[in-house]
Backbone and ligand atoms as CSV (ligand in chain L), in Angstrom:
chain,resi,resn,atom,element,x,y,z
A,1,UNK,N,N,31.742,-12.609,13.396
A,1,UNK,CA,C,31.142,-11.479,14.026
A,1,UNK,C,C,29.603,-11.859,14.494
A,2,UNK,N,N,29.413,-11.329,15.683
A,2,UNK,CA,C,27.943,-11.680,16.082
A,2,UNK,C,C,26.988,-10.581,15.434
A,3,UNK,N,N,25.856,-11.233,15.305
A,3,UNK,CA,C,24.791,-10.426,14.691
A,3,UNK,C,C,24.142,-9.357,15.621
A,4,UNK,N,N,23.570,-8.334,15.225
A,4,UNK,CA,C,22.935,-7.200,16.090
A,4,UNK,C,C,21.852,-7.914,16.721
A,5,UNK,N,N,21.488,-7.692,17.996
A,5,UNK,CA,C,20.370,-8.171,18.565
A,5,UNK,C,C,19.232,-7.986,17.695
A,6,UNK,N,N,18.141,-8.838,17.441
A,6,UNK,CA,C,17.063,-8.525,16.542
A,6,UNK,C,C,16.088,-7.654,17.328
A,7,UNK,N,N,16.101,-7.614,18.570
A,7,UNK,CA,C,14.962,-7.002,19.293
A,7,UNK,C,C,15.168,-5.311,19.269
A,8,UNK,N,N,16.261,-4.813,19.054
A,8,UNK,CA,C,16.326,-3.419,19.401
A,8,UNK,C,C,16.171,-2.480,18.330
A,9,UNK,N,N,16.378,-2.931,16.978
A,9,UNK,CA,C,16.036,-1.909,15.903
A,9,UNK,C,C,15.707,-2.635,14.694
A,10,UNK,N,N,15.227,-1.840,13.734
A,10,UNK,CA,C,14.960,-2.415,12.491
A,10,UNK,C,C,15.608,-1.580,11.453
A,11,UNK,N,N,16.411,-2.021,10.571
A,11,UNK,CA,C,17.224,-1.150,9.633
A,11,UNK,C,C,16.103,-0.453,8.846
A,12,UNK,N,N,16.334,0.910,8.496
A,12,UNK,CA,C,15.338,1.452,7.733
A,12,UNK,C,C,15.318,0.747,6.276
A,13,UNK,N,N,14.174,0.586,5.776
A,13,UNK,CA,C,14.056,-0.124,4.443
A,13,UNK,C,C,13.848,0.927,3.444
A,14,UNK,N,N,14.393,0.601,2.235
A,14,UNK,CA,C,14.243,1.702,1.134
A,14,UNK,C,C,12.705,1.535,0.745
A,15,UNK,N,N,12.072,2.754,0.592
A,15,UNK,CA,C,10.677,2.546,0.193
A,15,UNK,C,C,10.404,3.883,-0.621
A,16,UNK,N,N,9.120,3.797,-0.951
A,16,UNK,CA,C,8.638,5.014,-1.701
A,16,UNK,C,C,8.942,6.196,-0.789
A,17,UNK,N,N,9.478,7.280,-1.443
A,17,UNK,CA,C,9.552,8.497,-0.507
A,17,UNK,C,C,8.072,9.177,-0.208
A,18,UNK,N,N,8.166,9.686,0.869
A,18,UNK,CA,C,6.948,10.419,1.477
A,18,UNK,C,C,7.278,10.879,2.878
A,19,UNK,N,N,6.559,11.700,3.355
A,19,UNK,CA,C,7.030,12.089,4.795
A,19,UNK,C,C,7.122,10.957,5.665
A,20,UNK,N,N,8.068,11.045,6.592
A,20,UNK,CA,C,8.409,9.735,7.444
A,20,UNK,C,C,7.765,9.793,8.753
A,21,UNK,N,N,7.041,8.660,9.012
A,21,UNK,CA,C,6.362,8.315,10.265
A,21,UNK,C,C,7.431,7.405,11.113
A,22,UNK,N,N,7.814,7.862,12.298
A,22,UNK,CA,C,8.631,6.966,13.125
A,22,UNK,C,C,7.737,6.362,13.938
A,23,UNK,N,N,7.748,4.913,14.035
A,23,UNK,CA,C,6.998,4.128,14.949
A,23,UNK,C,C,7.923,3.678,15.977
A,24,UNK,N,N,7.654,3.826,17.189
A,24,UNK,CA,C,8.607,3.482,18.289
A,24,UNK,C,C,7.882,2.474,19.239
A,25,UNK,N,N,8.744,1.558,19.581
A,25,UNK,CA,C,8.143,0.574,20.542
A,25,UNK,C,C,9.084,0.319,21.721
A,26,UNK,N,N,8.513,0.483,22.944
A,26,UNK,CA,C,9.183,0.257,24.103
A,26,UNK,C,C,9.372,-1.018,24.606
A,27,UNK,N,N,9.557,-1.286,25.944
A,27,UNK,CA,C,10.154,-2.535,26.568
A,27,UNK,C,C,9.188,-3.447,26.536
A,28,UNK,N,N,9.583,-4.745,26.234
A,28,UNK,CA,C,8.813,-5.941,26.230
A,28,UNK,C,C,7.983,-6.173,25.145
A,29,UNK,N,N,7.984,-5.170,24.032
A,29,UNK,CA,C,7.063,-5.239,22.892
A,29,UNK,C,C,7.642,-6.288,21.899
A,30,UNK,N,N,9.095,-6.585,22.157
A,30,UNK,CA,C,9.714,-7.511,21.231
A,30,UNK,C,C,9.246,-8.827,21.623
A,31,UNK,N,N,8.520,-9.062,22.678
A,31,UNK,CA,C,8.000,-10.408,23.113
A,31,UNK,C,C,6.642,-10.517,22.541
A,32,UNK,N,N,6.007,-9.743,21.991
A,32,UNK,CA,C,4.570,-9.825,21.468
A,32,UNK,C,C,4.480,-11.091,20.728
A,33,UNK,N,N,3.341,-11.816,20.804
A,33,UNK,CA,C,3.169,-13.065,20.249
A,33,UNK,C,C,3.276,-14.238,21.373
A,34,UNK,N,N,4.311,-13.920,22.190
A,34,UNK,CA,C,4.495,-14.899,23.280
A,34,UNK,C,C,4.150,-14.430,24.647
A,35,UNK,N,N,4.121,-13.101,24.784
A,35,UNK,CA,C,3.897,-12.489,25.969
A,35,UNK,C,C,2.471,-12.192,26.259
A,36,UNK,N,N,2.035,-12.858,27.490
A,36,UNK,CA,C,0.600,-12.523,27.860
A,36,UNK,C,C,-0.317,-12.423,26.731
A,37,UNK,N,N,-0.507,-13.617,25.965
A,37,UNK,CA,C,-1.382,-13.337,24.714
A,37,UNK,C,C,-2.789,-13.113,25.063
A,38,UNK,N,N,-3.207,-13.429,26.374
A,38,UNK,CA,C,-4.669,-13.110,26.559
A,38,UNK,C,C,-4.887,-11.673,26.726
A,39,UNK,N,N,-3.686,-10.838,26.901
A,39,UNK,CA,C,-3.810,-9.478,27.116
A,39,UNK,C,C,-3.454,-8.788,25.756
A,40,UNK,N,N,-2.375,-9.397,25.147
A,40,UNK,CA,C,-1.698,-8.610,24.004
A,40,UNK,C,C,-1.941,-9.356,22.617
A,41,UNK,N,N,-2.601,-10.509,22.555
A,41,UNK,CA,C,-2.859,-11.082,21.385
A,41,UNK,C,C,-1.673,-12.022,21.041
A,42,UNK,N,N,-1.696,-12.631,19.785
A,42,UNK,CA,C,-0.901,-13.677,19.403
A,42,UNK,C,C,-0.006,-13.046,18.296
A,43,UNK,N,N,-0.463,-11.921,17.748
A,43,UNK,CA,C,0.523,-11.321,16.718
A,43,UNK,C,C,1.805,-10.936,17.277
A,44,UNK,N,N,2.935,-10.876,16.341
A,44,UNK,CA,C,4.047,-10.467,16.781
A,44,UNK,C,C,4.337,-9.065,16.483
A,45,UNK,N,N,5.321,-8.366,16.967
A,45,UNK,CA,C,5.499,-6.966,16.743
A,45,UNK,C,C,5.881,-6.683,15.275
A,46,UNK,N,N,6.539,-7.730,14.600
A,46,UNK,CA,C,6.650,-7.624,13.133
A,46,UNK,C,C,5.408,-7.542,12.425
A,47,UNK,N,N,4.346,-8.291,12.935
A,47,UNK,CA,C,3.060,-8.294,12.262
A,47,UNK,C,C,2.576,-6.947,12.294
A,48,UNK,N,N,2.700,-6.327,13.648
A,48,UNK,CA,C,2.080,-4.891,13.687
A,48,UNK,C,C,2.811,-3.873,12.940
A,49,UNK,N,N,4.145,-4.045,12.875
A,49,UNK,CA,C,4.963,-3.094,12.005
A,49,UNK,C,C,4.464,-3.333,10.524
A,50,UNK,N,N,4.216,-4.448,10.156
A,50,UNK,CA,C,3.788,-4.626,8.693
A,50,UNK,C,C,2.384,-3.872,8.519
A,51,UNK,N,N,1.565,-3.997,9.457
A,51,UNK,CA,C,0.205,-3.388,9.436
A,51,UNK,C,C,0.374,-1.894,9.252
A,52,UNK,N,N,1.280,-1.380,10.292
A,52,UNK,CA,C,1.564,0.026,10.100
A,52,UNK,C,C,2.175,0.553,8.866
A,53,UNK,N,N,3.088,-0.320,8.422
A,53,UNK,CA,C,3.736,0.178,7.145
A,53,UNK,C,C,2.773,0.183,5.948
A,54,UNK,N,N,2.093,-0.809,5.900
A,54,UNK,CA,C,0.948,-0.855,4.715
A,54,UNK,C,C,0.052,0.381,4.946
A,55,UNK,N,N,-0.394,0.722,6.111
A,55,UNK,CA,C,-1.350,1.829,6.292
A,55,UNK,C,C,-0.505,3.122,5.856
A,56,UNK,N,N,0.804,3.174,6.337
A,56,UNK,CA,C,1.514,4.458,5.992
A,56,UNK,C,C,1.564,4.444,4.542
A,57,UNK,N,N,1.913,3.493,3.711
A,57,UNK,CA,C,2.109,3.503,2.217
A,57,UNK,C,C,0.796,3.870,1.602
A,58,UNK,N,N,-0.286,3.350,2.248
A,58,UNK,CA,C,-1.728,3.683,1.591
A,58,UNK,C,C,-2.079,5.197,1.653
A,59,UNK,N,N,-1.349,5.783,2.605
A,59,UNK,CA,C,-1.505,7.253,2.921
A,59,UNK,C,C,-0.214,7.962,2.174
A,60,UNK,N,N,0.646,7.484,1.486
A,60,UNK,CA,C,1.731,8.035,0.851
A,60,UNK,C,C,2.842,8.447,1.987
A,61,UNK,N,N,2.842,7.671,2.945
A,61,UNK,CA,C,3.860,8.112,3.973
A,61,UNK,C,C,4.829,6.885,4.106
A,62,UNK,N,N,6.007,7.209,4.473
A,62,UNK,CA,C,7.049,6.109,4.713
A,62,UNK,C,C,7.159,5.935,6.120
A,63,UNK,N,N,7.544,4.711,6.553
A,63,UNK,CA,C,7.667,4.337,7.956
A,63,UNK,C,C,8.875,3.540,8.295
A,64,UNK,N,N,9.389,3.976,9.575
A,64,UNK,CA,C,10.497,3.481,10.052
A,64,UNK,C,C,10.137,2.987,11.431
A,65,UNK,N,N,10.721,1.927,11.795
A,65,UNK,CA,C,10.365,1.332,13.134
A,65,UNK,C,C,11.631,1.007,13.986
A,66,UNK,N,N,11.401,1.370,15.195
A,66,UNK,CA,C,12.605,1.129,16.299
A,66,UNK,C,C,12.049,0.624,17.576
A,67,UNK,N,N,12.578,-0.618,17.997
A,67,UNK,CA,C,12.159,-1.051,19.280
A,67,UNK,C,C,13.373,-1.106,20.160
A,68,UNK,N,N,13.109,-0.761,21.466
A,68,UNK,CA,C,14.222,-0.848,22.462
A,68,UNK,C,C,13.565,-1.154,23.797
A,69,UNK,N,N,14.426,-1.719,24.626
A,69,UNK,CA,C,14.017,-1.949,25.961
A,69,UNK,C,C,14.583,-1.030,26.941
A,70,UNK,N,N,15.348,-0.091,26.214
A,70,UNK,CA,C,16.061,0.878,27.173
A,70,UNK,C,C,15.623,2.283,27.089
A,71,UNK,N,N,15.343,2.974,28.165
A,71,UNK,CA,C,14.712,4.340,28.111
A,71,UNK,C,C,15.610,5.311,27.587
A,72,UNK,N,N,16.864,5.319,27.636
A,72,UNK,CA,C,17.798,6.371,27.027
A,72,UNK,C,C,17.814,6.164,25.466
A,73,UNK,N,N,17.752,4.865,25.020
A,73,UNK,CA,C,17.638,4.637,23.535
A,73,UNK,C,C,16.435,5.105,23.075
A,74,UNK,N,N,15.239,5.145,23.753
A,74,UNK,CA,C,14.008,5.737,23.150
A,74,UNK,C,C,14.252,7.206,23.161
A,75,UNK,N,N,14.856,7.783,24.138
A,75,UNK,CA,C,15.115,9.195,24.128
A,75,UNK,C,C,15.800,9.569,22.854
A,76,UNK,N,N,16.958,8.921,22.732
A,76,UNK,CA,C,17.946,9.238,21.614
A,76,UNK,C,C,17.070,9.171,20.296
A,77,UNK,N,N,16.373,8.038,20.087
A,77,UNK,CA,C,15.598,7.929,18.835
A,77,UNK,C,C,14.548,8.999,18.655
A,78,UNK,N,N,14.010,9.524,19.567
A,78,UNK,CA,C,13.106,10.739,19.572
A,78,UNK,C,C,14.008,11.915,19.312
A,79,UNK,N,N,15.163,12.096,19.793
A,79,UNK,CA,C,15.965,13.269,19.384
A,79,UNK,C,C,16.367,13.084,17.942
A,80,UNK,N,N,16.747,11.882,17.439
A,80,UNK,CA,C,17.095,11.834,15.965
A,80,UNK,C,C,15.981,11.948,15.051
A,81,UNK,N,N,14.739,11.932,15.530
A,81,UNK,CA,C,13.600,12.114,14.806
A,81,UNK,C,C,13.365,13.637,14.599
A,82,UNK,N,N,13.940,14.479,15.299
A,82,UNK,CA,C,13.785,16.045,15.098
A,82,UNK,C,C,14.323,16.297,13.780
A,83,UNK,N,N,13.634,17.161,13.003
A,83,UNK,CA,C,14.079,17.562,11.713
A,83,UNK,C,C,14.221,16.442,10.741
A,84,UNK,N,N,13.616,15.217,10.919
A,84,UNK,CA,C,13.898,14.123,10.153
A,84,UNK,C,C,12.493,13.478,9.830
A,85,UNK,N,N,11.715,13.209,10.991
A,85,UNK,CA,C,10.495,12.610,10.805
A,85,UNK,C,C,9.229,13.550,10.830
A,86,UNK,N,N,8.171,13.447,10.178
A,86,UNK,CA,C,7.034,14.279,10.175
A,86,UNK,C,C,6.218,13.981,11.400
A,87,UNK,N,N,6.132,12.811,11.818
A,87,UNK,CA,C,5.358,12.376,12.953
A,87,UNK,C,C,5.874,11.270,13.649
A,88,UNK,N,N,5.334,11.011,14.847
A,88,UNK,CA,C,5.848,9.784,15.577
A,88,UNK,C,C,4.538,9.096,16.088
A,89,UNK,N,N,4.543,7.705,16.003
A,89,UNK,CA,C,3.648,6.977,16.810
A,89,UNK,C,C,4.306,6.133,17.774
A,90,UNK,N,N,4.042,6.250,19.021
A,90,UNK,CA,C,4.858,5.544,20.128
A,90,UNK,C,C,3.973,4.715,21.045
A,91,UNK,N,N,4.424,3.489,20.957
A,91,UNK,CA,C,3.855,2.546,22.114
A,91,UNK,C,C,4.896,2.467,23.189
A,92,UNK,N,N,4.939,3.236,24.089
A,92,UNK,CA,C,6.104,3.276,25.091
A,92,UNK,C,C,6.127,2.089,26.078
A,93,UNK,N,N,5.329,1.332,25.937
A,93,UNK,CA,C,5.223,-0.034,26.945
A,93,UNK,C,C,5.004,0.712,28.342
A,94,UNK,N,N,5.749,0.005,29.265
A,94,UNK,CA,C,5.590,0.441,30.724
A,94,UNK,C,C,6.197,1.781,30.834
A,95,UNK,N,N,7.104,2.211,30.138
A,95,UNK,CA,C,7.550,3.625,30.269
A,95,UNK,C,C,6.466,4.794,30.166
A,96,UNK,N,N,5.415,4.246,29.668
A,96,UNK,CA,C,4.239,5.138,29.545
A,96,UNK,C,C,3.804,5.740,30.814
A,97,UNK,N,N,4.116,4.978,31.871
A,97,UNK,CA,C,3.463,5.211,33.188
A,97,UNK,C,C,4.423,6.082,34.127
A,98,UNK,N,N,5.771,6.134,33.687
A,98,UNK,CA,C,6.609,6.774,34.731
A,98,UNK,C,C,7.845,7.552,33.954
A,99,UNK,N,N,8.050,7.469,32.731
A,99,UNK,CA,C,9.303,7.913,32.055
A,99,UNK,C,C,9.062,9.228,31.667
A,100,UNK,N,N,9.546,10.207,32.658
A,100,UNK,CA,C,9.412,11.569,32.221
A,100,UNK,C,C,10.412,12.081,31.213
A,101,UNK,N,N,11.433,11.326,31.077
A,101,UNK,CA,C,12.511,11.720,29.956
A,101,UNK,C,C,11.797,11.450,28.544
A,102,UNK,N,N,10.965,10.511,28.433
A,102,UNK,CA,C,10.350,10.352,27.279
A,102,UNK,C,C,9.267,11.386,26.967
A,103,UNK,N,N,8.663,11.742,27.952
A,103,UNK,CA,C,7.695,13.014,27.945
A,103,UNK,C,C,8.480,14.244,27.462
A,104,UNK,N,N,9.568,14.508,28.177
A,104,UNK,CA,C,10.333,15.655,27.738
A,104,UNK,C,C,10.971,15.643,26.289
A,105,UNK,N,N,11.442,14.413,25.960
A,105,UNK,CA,C,11.961,14.246,24.462
A,105,UNK,C,C,10.812,14.566,23.497
A,106,UNK,N,N,9.667,13.877,23.886
A,106,UNK,CA,C,8.405,14.220,22.770
A,106,UNK,C,C,8.033,15.666,22.771
A,107,UNK,N,N,8.310,16.305,23.933
A,107,UNK,CA,C,7.753,17.712,23.891
A,107,UNK,C,C,8.637,18.532,23.087
A,108,UNK,N,N,9.893,18.067,22.922
A,108,UNK,CA,C,10.867,18.714,21.961
A,108,UNK,C,C,10.792,18.467,20.531
A,109,UNK,N,N,9.849,17.471,20.174
A,109,UNK,CA,C,9.560,17.174,18.795
A,109,UNK,C,C,8.456,17.984,18.260
A,110,UNK,N,N,8.657,18.581,17.197
A,110,UNK,CA,C,7.655,19.494,16.580
A,110,UNK,C,C,6.350,18.886,15.914
A,111,UNK,N,N,6.479,17.750,15.442
A,111,UNK,CA,C,5.379,17.114,14.783
A,111,UNK,C,C,4.427,16.501,15.607
A,112,UNK,N,N,3.220,16.001,14.922
A,112,UNK,CA,C,2.277,15.384,15.768
A,112,UNK,C,C,2.759,13.995,16.358
A,113,UNK,N,N,2.352,13.736,17.606
A,113,UNK,CA,C,2.779,12.384,18.350
A,113,UNK,C,C,1.377,11.779,18.475
A,114,UNK,N,N,1.374,10.445,18.283
A,114,UNK,CA,C,0.210,9.557,18.643
A,114,UNK,C,C,0.719,8.558,19.497
A,115,UNK,N,N,0.056,8.427,20.676
A,115,UNK,CA,C,0.248,7.276,21.826
A,115,UNK,C,C,-0.555,6.159,21.422
A,116,UNK,N,N,0.072,5.049,21.429
A,116,UNK,CA,C,-0.618,3.778,21.082
A,116,UNK,C,C,-0.444,2.627,22.058
A,117,UNK,N,N,-1.566,2.012,22.359
A,117,UNK,CA,C,-1.346,0.789,23.076
A,117,UNK,C,C,-2.382,-0.244,22.556
A,118,UNK,N,N,-1.856,-1.435,22.812
A,118,UNK,CA,C,-2.422,-2.634,22.402
A,118,UNK,C,C,-3.804,-2.717,23.263
A,119,UNK,N,N,-3.543,-2.880,24.437
A,119,UNK,CA,C,-4.470,-3.065,25.659
A,119,UNK,C,C,-5.139,-1.641,25.868
A,120,UNK,N,N,-6.086,-1.565,26.735
A,120,UNK,CA,C,-6.632,-0.298,27.372
A,120,UNK,C,C,-6.116,-0.094,28.766
A,121,UNK,N,N,-4.990,0.630,28.869
A,121,UNK,CA,C,-4.361,0.619,30.313
A,121,UNK,C,C,-5.250,1.161,31.403
A,122,UNK,N,N,-6.403,1.995,30.907
A,122,UNK,CA,C,-7.247,2.551,31.850
A,122,UNK,C,C,-8.220,1.564,32.512
A,123,UNK,N,N,-8.422,0.372,31.687
A,123,UNK,CA,C,-9.246,-0.721,32.142
A,123,UNK,C,C,-8.467,-1.661,32.882
A,124,UNK,N,N,-7.205,-1.408,33.344
A,124,UNK,CA,C,-6.240,-2.419,34.024
A,124,UNK,C,C,-5.984,-1.868,35.365
A,125,UNK,N,N,-4.744,-2.376,35.892
A,125,UNK,CA,C,-4.248,-2.022,37.169
A,125,UNK,C,C,-4.112,-0.664,37.330
A,126,UNK,N,N,-4.379,0.043,38.545
A,126,UNK,CA,C,-4.404,1.413,38.756
A,126,UNK,C,C,-3.144,2.080,38.380
A,127,UNK,N,N,-2.007,1.486,38.579
A,127,UNK,CA,C,-0.728,1.943,38.198
A,127,UNK,C,C,-0.568,2.252,36.670
A,128,UNK,N,N,-1.384,1.700,35.759
A,128,UNK,CA,C,-1.479,1.870,34.499
A,128,UNK,C,C,-2.279,3.174,33.969
A,129,UNK,N,N,-2.930,3.611,34.880
A,129,UNK,CA,C,-3.944,4.653,34.666
A,129,UNK,C,C,-3.354,6.082,34.357
A,130,UNK,N,N,-2.107,6.241,34.775
A,130,UNK,CA,C,-1.319,7.435,34.647
A,130,UNK,C,C,-0.485,7.281,33.337
A,131,UNK,N,N,-0.605,8.274,32.472
A,131,UNK,CA,C,0.319,8.095,31.305
A,131,UNK,C,C,1.018,9.418,31.289
A,132,UNK,N,N,2.402,9.367,31.323
A,132,UNK,CA,C,3.196,10.790,31.229
A,132,UNK,C,C,3.353,11.111,29.915
A,133,UNK,N,N,3.027,10.367,28.824
A,133,UNK,CA,C,3.194,10.567,27.378
A,133,UNK,C,C,1.919,11.340,26.932
A,134,UNK,N,N,0.833,10.881,27.522
A,134,UNK,CA,C,-0.519,11.668,27.051
A,134,UNK,C,C,-0.534,13.174,26.930
A,135,UNK,N,N,0.110,13.788,27.905
A,135,UNK,CA,C,0.191,15.269,27.789
A,135,UNK,C,C,0.914,15.827,26.650
A,136,UNK,N,N,1.724,15.040,26.077
A,136,UNK,CA,C,2.563,15.665,24.824
A,136,UNK,C,C,2.147,14.841,23.455
A,137,UNK,N,N,1.083,14.115,23.604
A,137,UNK,CA,C,0.523,13.459,22.479
A,137,UNK,C,C,-0.780,14.181,21.912
A,138,UNK,N,N,-0.939,14.116,20.589
A,138,UNK,CA,C,-2.154,14.663,20.082
A,138,UNK,C,C,-3.390,13.963,20.518
A,139,UNK,N,N,-3.055,12.485,20.703
A,139,UNK,CA,C,-4.253,11.722,21.057
A,139,UNK,C,C,-3.635,10.348,21.385
A,140,UNK,N,N,-4.537,9.433,21.780
A,140,UNK,CA,C,-4.083,8.129,22.199
A,140,UNK,C,C,-5.060,7.040,21.577
A,141,UNK,N,N,-4.444,5.946,21.038
A,141,UNK,CA,C,-5.312,4.863,20.444
A,141,UNK,C,C,-5.055,3.834,21.489
A,142,UNK,N,N,-5.988,3.217,22.111
A,142,UNK,CA,C,-5.795,2.096,23.031
A,142,UNK,C,C,-6.954,1.145,23.075
A,143,UNK,N,N,-6.586,-0.090,23.184
A,143,UNK,CA,C,-7.540,-1.082,23.540
A,143,UNK,C,C,-8.097,-1.782,22.258
A,144,UNK,N,N,-7.526,-1.465,21.045
A,144,UNK,CA,C,-8.068,-2.103,19.752
A,144,UNK,C,C,-7.059,-3.097,19.338
A,145,UNK,N,N,-6.243,-3.623,20.191
A,145,UNK,CA,C,-5.140,-4.726,19.733
A,145,UNK,C,C,-4.592,-4.177,18.530
A,146,UNK,N,N,-4.198,-5.240,17.613
A,146,UNK,CA,C,-3.448,-4.836,16.452
A,146,UNK,C,C,-4.054,-3.787,15.519
A,147,UNK,N,N,-5.379,-3.668,15.540
A,147,UNK,CA,C,-5.976,-2.729,14.790
A,147,UNK,C,C,-5.541,-1.135,15.005
A,148,UNK,N,N,-5.102,-1.178,16.420
A,148,UNK,CA,C,-4.525,0.106,16.848
A,148,UNK,C,C,-3.466,0.834,15.832
A,149,UNK,N,N,-2.658,-0.147,15.439
A,149,UNK,CA,C,-1.542,0.286,14.491
A,149,UNK,C,C,-1.986,0.980,13.310
A,150,UNK,N,N,-3.189,0.451,12.607
A,150,UNK,CA,C,-3.695,1.131,11.409
A,150,UNK,C,C,-4.300,2.391,11.888
A,151,UNK,N,N,-5.124,2.339,12.951
A,151,UNK,CA,C,-5.877,3.580,13.375
A,151,UNK,C,C,-4.772,4.566,13.848
A,152,UNK,N,N,-3.847,4.329,14.335
A,152,UNK,CA,C,-2.791,5.388,14.736
A,152,UNK,C,C,-2.040,6.019,13.457
A,153,UNK,N,N,-1.846,5.173,12.376
A,153,UNK,CA,C,-1.375,5.698,11.224
A,153,UNK,C,C,-2.511,6.546,10.457
A,154,UNK,N,N,-3.653,6.146,10.590
A,154,UNK,CA,C,-4.733,6.983,9.943
A,154,UNK,C,C,-4.827,8.160,10.661
A,155,UNK,N,N,-4.781,8.300,12.048
A,155,UNK,CA,C,-4.857,9.536,12.803
A,155,UNK,C,C,-3.562,10.460,12.394
A,156,UNK,N,N,-2.382,9.816,12.119
A,156,UNK,CA,C,-1.308,10.702,11.796
A,156,UNK,C,C,-1.480,11.175,10.393
A,157,UNK,N,N,-1.959,10.519,9.593
A,157,UNK,CA,C,-2.223,10.969,8.168
A,157,UNK,C,C,-3.116,12.156,8.205
A,158,UNK,N,N,-4.170,12.094,8.983
A,158,UNK,CA,C,-5.216,13.139,9.020
A,158,UNK,C,C,-4.427,14.408,9.577
A,159,UNK,N,N,-3.677,14.290,10.594
A,159,UNK,CA,C,-2.996,15.283,11.217
A,159,UNK,C,C,-2.036,15.919,10.342
A,160,UNK,N,N,-1.381,15.172,9.571
A,160,UNK,CA,C,-0.185,15.766,8.673
A,160,UNK,C,C,-1.019,16.459,7.474
A,161,UNK,N,N,-2.066,15.946,7.035
A,161,UNK,CA,C,-2.820,16.492,5.901
A,161,UNK,C,C,-3.555,17.829,6.248
A,162,UNK,N,N,-4.127,17.796,7.581
A,162,UNK,CA,C,-4.773,19.175,7.872
A,162,UNK,C,C,-4.486,19.103,9.362
A,163,UNK,N,N,-3.456,19.831,9.938
A,163,UNK,CA,C,-3.209,19.834,11.274
A,163,UNK,C,C,-4.296,20.162,12.141
A,164,UNK,N,N,-5.371,20.870,11.653
A,164,UNK,CA,C,-6.308,21.323,12.702
A,164,UNK,C,C,-7.575,20.405,12.465
A,165,UNK,N,N,-7.448,19.341,11.601
A,165,UNK,CA,C,-8.582,18.619,11.289
A,165,UNK,C,C,-9.324,17.852,12.303
A,166,UNK,N,N,-8.580,17.462,13.369
A,166,UNK,CA,C,-9.160,16.831,14.297
A,166,UNK,C,C,-9.664,17.705,15.511
A,167,UNK,N,N,-9.672,18.960,15.317
A,167,UNK,CA,C,-10.023,19.934,16.366
A,167,UNK,C,C,-11.554,20.154,16.622
A,168,UNK,N,N,-12.226,19.709,15.368
A,168,UNK,CA,C,-13.645,19.941,15.553
A,168,UNK,C,C,-14.309,18.598,15.616
L,1,DQA,C1,C,1.136,-1.473,26.667
L,1,DQA,C2,C,0.360,-1.195,27.962
L,1,DQA,C3,C,1.319,-0.944,29.059
L,1,DQA,O1,O,0.913,-0.719,30.369
L,1,DQA,C4,C,2.176,-2.150,29.249
L,1,DQA,O2,O,3.254,-1.863,30.267
L,1,DQA,C5,C,2.867,-2.566,27.927
L,1,DQA,C6,C,2.162,-2.645,26.810
L,1,DQA,C7,C,0.036,-1.956,25.467
L,1,DQA,O3,O,0.477,-1.769,24.347
L,1,DQA,O4,O,-1.064,-2.213,25.849
L,1,DQA,O5,O,4.013,-3.067,27.884
L,1,DQA,O6,O,1.794,-0.324,26.115
């Protein structure tokens, strides 16, 4: 029997119970570590997931990660998060800039959504300056490389602890 492709998903791990944060990774992020290291760094996606998971555990949250190169699979994962996950952190990769189906799926998710990017898309090519995800996210963490994974989880923890905390 052939093994499942390693890039598309990560089986949920058993861990301390706590509100679930779903971390979603879009296309080409499975290549992190090899892909344009001058832009995205040398750490792998697994390294970033480990950073996010450690931060989540420090806040008493559990974390599940899913990566896909396919828009519909990301939509399905967001649908599955409804009534299951307390919050979503999403790095949609290039889907950020045009995938309205992901915008709509996130709009149908009740909990906080944090948009995350390793690079700062606003400092790059003009076509990256539009995000169709930002309008349905509480906020965006961008340009801090791998540190962004911890920052995004910290933001989610703040939002879950006090939903209005970041208003002032
Ligand atoms: C990215 C930025 C996107 O513009 C790009 O298409 C990616 C990665 C980032 O993390 O910096 O694939 O989301």
